[in-house]
N, C-alpha and C positions, 0 to 999 in steps of 0.2 A: 416619536424619533426614526428619522429617515439615516438611511445610510449616504454618507456624506464621502464618496469615492476621492476627492479633491482632498481632503484631509490626509490620507494617507494614513501612516501607523508613526507611535512616538517614538524617538531615538530607543528608549527605555523597551520598547516592543509591545506597548500595549495601544489599543484600537481607536487612535483618533477618527476612524471612520463611523464609529458608533457613540462617540461620546454624547453626553445628555447635555452638555454646554454648549447651546447652538450659537452663542456668540465669539467659539473660540475657533480659529482659521486652522489649528492644529497645533501640536507642539513642534514641527518644523518650521512652520510659517512664523510664530512667535519668537523662536530664537532666530531665526534669520532677521526678526525685526526690533530684537534687543528686547522683548515686551517678556522673555519667559528666564527665571532664574535657576531653572533646573539643571543642577550640577552635572547628572548624566547626560541629558542633551548637550549642554556645552561640550564635555570631554569628547562626546561621540564627533560632534561639529566640527570640534578644533582638528580632530586626527583626520575629518575629510571622509568620514565613514558613513554609510548609510543607517546605523543603529549600531545597537550591543550587540546584536546579533552576529554583526562581521567583524567585532572586536577579537583578537587576539587571545588577549588581557581579561574577556568578559569572565572566565572560570573563577578567577584570583582577585578580580578585582574586590576593593571594598565600599563601594558605592551601594546602600541599600535599596532603593529604588528599583532596580535591575533585575533585583533577584526575588521580588516576590514569584509566589506560584503563577500566577496568571502570567507573569513576565517571562520565564523560565518558560513555558509551556509555548508561548509565542515566539520568543526568540530562539529557540528549538526548530518550532515550523521553518522559521522564514531561512534558518541558517541551513535547512535540510533542503529545501524546495524553492527558496525566493521569496522576497518582498510581495510581488505581483500575486504571486500566488497562495500568499498568506491573507493578503486582501480577496483575493477570490474565493478563498475557501472561508472567510467570516462572512463573505457576501451569501453564498449558498447558505450556511448555518442561519443566518438572520432570516433569508426569506421563508426557510422549514421551521420558523418559529424559537427557535434557540437564541434568549436573549443575552444581551451584552450587560445592559441596565434596565432594569424594571420601572413603569412609571413611577415616580415619587420615590423610588429607593437607589441605593447605590449598588445592591447586588444583583445579578443575575446567573444565568446557567451556569457560565463558567466559575460561579465564586463555590460552587456547590462542592465539586469534586474535593475530596483530602490530600491529593496530592498534584504534583504538576506533570506528573505522569497521566493522571485519569483525565485532565484538562486538555493534553495533547491529544489523547485519543478521542475525546467529544470532539476538538476541532478536528481533528482530520477526516473522522467517519462520521460525524452528526450523530441521531439517536440509531442509526443502523450500523454500530461498531459489531464489526463480523466477527469479533474477538469474543464479544458478551453471548451474541446469539448467532451461532454458526448458519448462514444461509443455506436453501438448498435451492435447484433449480431444474427445469425439465426443457427439454427440446424433445425436437419429433420422435427421436430414438430413445434418448437417455433420459435417465435421470440421476442427478448428481446430490450427493449427500455429504458430510463429514465419516471418512474412513470410521470405522467401527472394529473392536475384536472378532466379531462375529464372522468380520470378512476374509480370516486368515485366510481358511481352505480354498475358496473361491481365487483369492488372488495368488496363491501361492499356484495353483493349476497354472495361471499363465506366468508368472514372474519366476519360476524354476525352470522355465521352457524357452523364456528367451534368447534369442540369440544376441550376441555383445552390442552389434550396434543401435539394436531395439533400446538399450539401457540410456542412450542418449548421455554418457558420462555422467550420469546419476553414482556418485562415486559410494554413498550407503547403498543404494540398492545392488550394487558390484561386488562390495566386502560381505554382504550377508548370501548372496547366491553364485557368487564365482565357481564353487566347487560343482554347479548343477546338481546338489544332492540336499537341497534345502527341504527343512521339517518345516511343519506348521508352527513347531514352537518357536523357529528363526523367523515365521512370517508373523507371529503374536510380536515379537519384540521388537520387529521394525514397525510395526503397527502403534506400539507403544512409544517407540521414540517419536512417530509422528503427530502423535498425541499430545507429548510432553511439549513439541515445540508451538503447537497452537498456544498450549499453556501461558508458554512464554511469548505470545504474542509475537511469532516469530515469521510462520509461514502457516497456509492451510492445505490439507491433503484432503481431497474430494475421492469418494469411491465412484466410478462411474458404473452405472447398472444400467444394461438392456433391458428395456420397459416390457418387449414382448416376450424374452427369453427369461426376465426374472432374475438375471444372476449379474455377479461384477464381472465388468469384462475389462477393468483397469482402473487406473487413478490419475487423477489432474491435480497438482500442487500451485497453489499461487502463493508465490512468494512475492509481497508486496513492500520492497524497498524503493527509500526515500527516491533513489536515483533510478536507476533500473527495474523495472520487475519484471518474475521471471513467469513463465506458464509452462510447467515441465508436464508433458503428456506423457503417460504408458498404457499403450492399450495393447490387447491381444492382436495376435498377426491376424487375423478374418476382418478387425475394426482398423486397420492402418490402411485406408483408403483414403482418396481426395475428400470422396464425399462425406465420411464420416469425419474426417478432422476438419471439414468445413464448416459442418454444425456446430462442433466447439469452438472455431473461430467465431462463429457467428454470436455465439453466446459470448465469446470478450468483448466481441463490440458493443453489444446490447447491454451488457449488464456489471461485466467484470471491472471494467475500465472505471468506473463511476464509484461502484460501490468500494473498490480498494482505491481509488484516488490516484491512479497510476497516470505517468507523462508520457512512458514508454515501456512497451511489452515486448521481451525477449521471447522466442520461442525457438529450442534448437531443431535441427534438422540438419543429419550427416547426409552426405553425400548418396550413400545407398538407399536412401528413404525420398523416392523419387516422386511416391503419392501425396507425403507430407508436404514437400519442397513446392508443387503444384500447388497445392492447396494454400500456402503460405503465400506466393507471391498474387494467387488470386484475389487474396482479402489486401493485399497492399503491404505487405512484410516485404523488407529489403534487406539485401544481405548485412551483417553487422559485425564489427573488430570489436569484439570484445576486452576493454581493458583488463578485467581479472584475468585473462589467459583462456578462456574457455572457447572451444571451435565450433564452428558452424550454426551461429547464430542468425536468426532476422528479427528486425526488429519493425514495429509500429509506434506511430506518437497517437496519443490521444489528441482528436480533432475538435472534441468538445469544450 
């Protein structure tokens, strides 16, 4: 079975690009030609919308077909990222061996998960879902792995002493450490909240370890929002330099954009952070006005 890009997706959300029916031109083409009686497809075509994902009444409609678990997962992806992104992601997974239909059968890898949420995760991350197994990374000077409770004392050493501007509007950290008398127990509570967010598939907080010194010198949070993704970088003052920030931005270019399926990545740099600002600009980040109200952001689009 070949990937048939010209077929697109069905109005109901299913993947015509991977349909095993070689004679079918795709649901949209069939309905336009009057050769398909799919009520969901006719409804969407009649409304002049690209599919059920774009319908404001999708959640409350009583059509059965668009509400299968695969349909819900695919429609969610199309609603969050767009139809072209859905087709692109289906192609990436197809090229990596994830099946939509298996030869001689109607089932495939997207049929195995029990919930539409699990199908969505498979669609979005393929077989390398970072929320199942958290990845680890190495750069020239740093090792990055998921934050652990055992990091509390080392992280407290610099989080408890950061000047206000270095929090980069990290509201949670500011609440915990605003008194400048934070305790190890408070640091553990902060780490526990980061780990809870990981379990909820909200974001991942990595500990940044200096490989030579063998100690934690900061954290990085990857928040892979369907719209704009965020990279929150908190580093001990001696590491807040253009060269070290550039090293971490290089990691984002080489790994994070693709692993987390990012479209646009935002990093914050207040005016006082001259070294950070220079590093961001050298890596192609442009000033960005954040609609959510955040200030001093720089953005870079995924060009891959």
